[in-house]
PLY file of the C-alpha trace (Angstrom):
ply
format ascii 1.0
element vertex 238
property float x
property float y
property float z
element edge 237
property int vertex1
property int vertex2
end_header
17.28 154.00 134.40
16.66 153.04 138.02
17.63 149.44 137.29
20.87 150.58 135.64
21.76 152.74 138.63
20.92 149.93 141.07
23.04 147.45 139.08
25.94 149.90 139.09
25.67 150.38 142.87
25.52 146.63 143.47
28.56 146.06 141.23
30.54 148.74 143.09
29.48 147.26 146.43
30.46 143.74 145.34
33.84 144.95 144.06
34.45 146.81 147.32
33.66 143.70 149.35
35.97 141.61 147.16
38.79 144.11 147.71
38.22 144.02 151.46
38.10 140.20 151.53
41.30 139.70 149.56
43.14 142.45 151.43
42.05 140.94 154.75
43.20 137.51 153.58
46.63 138.81 152.59
46.93 140.68 155.89
46.01 137.66 158.00
48.28 135.39 155.92
51.13 137.83 156.47
50.56 137.75 160.24
50.32 133.95 160.21
53.63 133.46 158.41
55.36 136.07 160.57
54.15 134.28 163.70
54.92 130.67 162.79
57.77 130.72 160.24
61.43 131.32 161.01
64.57 130.67 158.96
62.53 128.93 156.29
60.95 126.44 158.67
57.52 126.09 160.26
56.63 125.85 163.95
54.08 123.09 163.45
54.03 122.30 167.16
52.77 125.79 168.03
50.25 125.79 165.21
48.98 122.39 166.29
48.44 123.61 169.84
46.55 126.69 168.64
45.24 126.19 165.08
42.54 128.88 165.08
44.37 131.29 162.73
45.10 128.46 160.30
41.46 127.40 160.26
40.39 131.01 159.74
42.65 131.36 156.69
41.33 128.16 155.17
37.74 129.29 155.76
38.45 132.68 154.19
40.17 131.14 151.16
37.07 129.07 150.41
34.93 132.14 149.73
37.42 134.37 147.94
37.11 134.87 144.19
40.12 135.72 142.07
40.43 136.34 138.35
43.35 135.77 136.00
42.61 139.25 134.73
44.09 140.57 137.98
47.28 138.61 137.38
49.35 139.63 140.41
46.42 139.21 142.81
45.63 135.83 141.25
49.22 134.55 141.48
49.82 135.88 144.99
46.59 134.41 146.28
47.25 130.94 144.89
50.89 130.86 146.07
49.79 131.70 149.61
46.85 129.31 149.38
49.19 126.48 148.36
51.65 127.12 151.18
48.88 127.41 153.77
47.13 124.26 152.51
50.41 122.34 152.87
50.63 123.44 156.50
46.97 122.50 157.03
47.56 118.99 155.72
50.60 118.52 157.95
48.65 119.74 160.99
45.81 117.34 160.16
48.35 114.51 160.45
50.68 115.94 163.09
53.11 114.69 164.24
54.71 113.39 161.06
58.25 113.10 159.76
57.56 113.85 156.11
54.77 114.93 153.79
55.36 111.69 151.89
54.29 109.76 155.00
50.81 111.26 154.55
48.74 109.36 151.99
47.63 111.37 148.96
49.36 114.51 150.23
49.79 116.14 146.82
47.51 114.30 144.43
44.41 113.14 146.35
43.54 115.36 149.30
41.28 118.21 148.20
40.78 121.67 149.67
37.91 124.09 149.19
39.62 127.20 147.86
38.18 130.04 145.77
35.02 128.08 145.03
36.94 125.01 143.85
37.63 121.58 145.29
41.28 121.29 144.46
44.47 119.34 145.26
47.96 120.73 145.81
49.04 119.31 142.46
46.07 121.07 140.82
47.15 124.42 142.26
50.73 124.00 141.13
50.18 122.44 137.73
46.75 123.64 136.54
46.18 126.96 138.31
49.74 128.34 138.08
52.13 126.47 135.77
49.58 125.82 133.01
48.42 129.43 133.00
51.71 131.31 133.29
55.13 130.61 131.80
57.08 131.42 134.95
59.63 128.98 136.39
59.98 131.20 139.48
56.94 129.45 140.94
59.25 126.58 141.84
61.08 128.82 144.33
58.00 129.98 146.25
55.70 126.94 146.37
56.78 125.11 149.51
55.86 121.43 149.76
56.53 120.95 153.49
59.94 119.31 153.07
63.48 120.52 153.71
64.29 119.91 150.05
61.72 122.53 149.05
62.61 126.21 148.81
62.53 127.84 152.27
59.20 129.32 153.31
59.42 133.06 153.91
57.92 134.60 157.07
55.53 136.85 155.18
52.77 136.55 152.62
53.31 137.00 148.91
51.53 140.25 148.05
50.33 141.54 144.66
52.14 144.86 144.93
55.52 143.24 145.66
55.08 139.85 143.98
57.57 140.28 141.14
60.29 141.43 143.52
59.51 138.57 145.91
59.66 136.00 143.10
63.00 137.38 141.90
64.41 137.53 145.42
63.57 133.91 146.24
64.87 132.69 142.88
68.16 134.54 143.34
68.54 133.21 146.89
68.08 129.64 145.67
70.39 129.87 142.68
73.17 131.75 144.47
73.09 129.57 147.58
74.22 126.00 148.05
70.97 124.26 149.01
69.48 124.24 145.50
72.63 123.81 143.42
76.14 122.67 144.32
79.06 123.47 142.01
82.28 121.51 141.63
84.53 123.68 139.47
87.35 121.13 139.56
85.14 118.49 137.92
83.20 121.06 135.88
80.00 119.65 137.31
76.81 120.95 138.90
74.48 119.01 141.15
71.03 120.49 141.32
67.78 119.93 143.17
65.61 117.28 141.57
63.11 120.08 140.95
65.30 120.89 137.93
64.78 117.33 136.69
61.08 116.94 137.53
60.14 120.23 135.84
62.89 120.38 133.23
60.54 121.81 130.61
60.06 124.93 132.74
63.78 125.72 132.81
64.72 125.20 129.18
63.79 126.89 125.93
64.91 127.23 122.35
68.73 127.08 122.44
68.62 127.45 126.24
69.38 124.85 128.89
69.07 124.74 132.67
72.44 126.45 133.16
71.26 129.38 131.03
68.24 129.72 133.29
70.37 129.51 136.44
72.78 132.16 135.12
69.95 134.66 134.69
69.84 134.92 138.48
73.42 134.12 139.53
76.06 136.67 140.43
78.90 134.27 139.52
77.97 132.72 136.20
78.42 129.00 135.56
80.19 127.94 132.35
77.70 126.51 129.89
79.74 123.36 129.28
79.48 122.15 132.90
77.63 118.87 133.31
74.40 118.87 135.30
73.37 116.09 137.68
70.96 115.93 140.60
71.26 115.21 144.30
68.55 113.29 146.23
65.58 115.34 147.45
65.30 115.71 151.21
61.70 114.88 152.10
62.13 115.40 155.87
59.52 117.79 157.33
60.58 121.46 157.27
59.92 121.77 161.00
61.48 124.19 163.45
0 1
1 2
2 3
3 4
4 5
5 6
6 7
7 8
8 9
9 10
10 11
11 12
12 13
13 14
14 15
15 16
16 17
17 18
18 19
19 20
20 21
21 22
22 23
23 24
24 25
25 26
26 27
27 28
28 29
29 30
30 31
31 32
32 33
33 34
34 35
35 36
36 37
37 38
38 39
39 40
40 41
41 42
42 43
43 44
44 45
45 46
46 47
47 48
48 49
49 50
50 51
51 52
52 53
53 54
54 55
55 56
56 57
57 58
58 59
59 60
60 61
61 62
62 63
63 64
64 65
65 66
66 67
67 68
68 69
69 70
70 71
71 72
72 73
73 74
74 75
75 76
76 77
77 78
78 79
79 80
80 81
81 82
82 83
83 84
84 85
85 86
86 87
87 88
88 89
89 90
90 91
91 92
92 93
93 94
94 95
95 96
96 97
97 98
98 99
99 100
100 101
101 102
102 103
103 104
104 105
105 106
106 107
107 108
108 109
109 110
110 111
111 112
112 113
113 114
114 115
115 116
116 117
117 118
118 119
119 120
120 121
121 122
122 123
123 124
124 125
125 126
126 127
127 128
128 129
129 130
130 131
131 132
132 133
133 134
134 135
135 136
136 137
137 138
138 139
139 140
140 141
141 142
142 143
143 144
144 145
145 146
146 147
147 148
148 149
149 150
150 151
151 152
152 153
153 154
154 155
155 156
156 157
157 158
158 159
159 160
160 161
161 162
162 163
163 164
164 165
165 166
166 167
167 168
168 169
169 170
170 171
171 172
172 173
173 174
174 175
175 176
176 177
177 178
178 179
179 180
180 181
181 182
182 183
183 184
184 185
185 186
186 187
187 188
188 189
189 190
190 191
191 192
192 193
193 194
194 195
195 196
196 197
197 198
198 199
199 200
200 201
201 202
202 203
203 204
204 205
205 206
206 207
207 208
208 209
209 210
210 211
211 212
212 213
213 214
214 215
215 216
216 217
217 218
218 219
219 220
220 221
221 222
222 223
223 224
224 225
225 226
226 227
227 228
228 229
229 230
230 231
231 232
232 233
233 234
234 235
235 236
236 237
């Protein structure tokens, strides 16, 4: 009986600490983005001159545990962790003109996050895309380039995650930086993200335009032809 009670107390204590850790992480991430992100771009120069808050977030992320059972916490944590790790890699090689100028940026450099040694590609493709059928990830994972979706100046939070995902997807698909429409030629030019991850945007009897129209105010005729414009890999720097 005593052992059962002790185990119960330890479990409650551990759960409480986990809640505090993840809440603290989200709070500090929110402050970090609010301080260093503006109009979708990052003030790498300021971060580079005072990187303590960035280092603190990376250190915190290493010890945090998240479970797919807590889906919104899991997704929000990994989206923030990806975006922060991108900034960390840029700062480690600052100044730079593009993430592509940094060797192994996406596929080789590993980060210690949530008890794993993991690359940016692992986070995107194994932790998120492989686990959840949600193309909206492509509008919130920011790869450090201007061609990426703009980075917001706040953290993604479990309690508001669905709204944040929808908001960023609508902004992309109703603006002109992700898709460009030529009604005269009945043609769309889209970000190469639509080409690289085509399987995420199509389904049975549905094509990319059907996906885009889910989030657009002015719908695009289904018979328009889709092409792609070159990705801008210049650093998303203020």
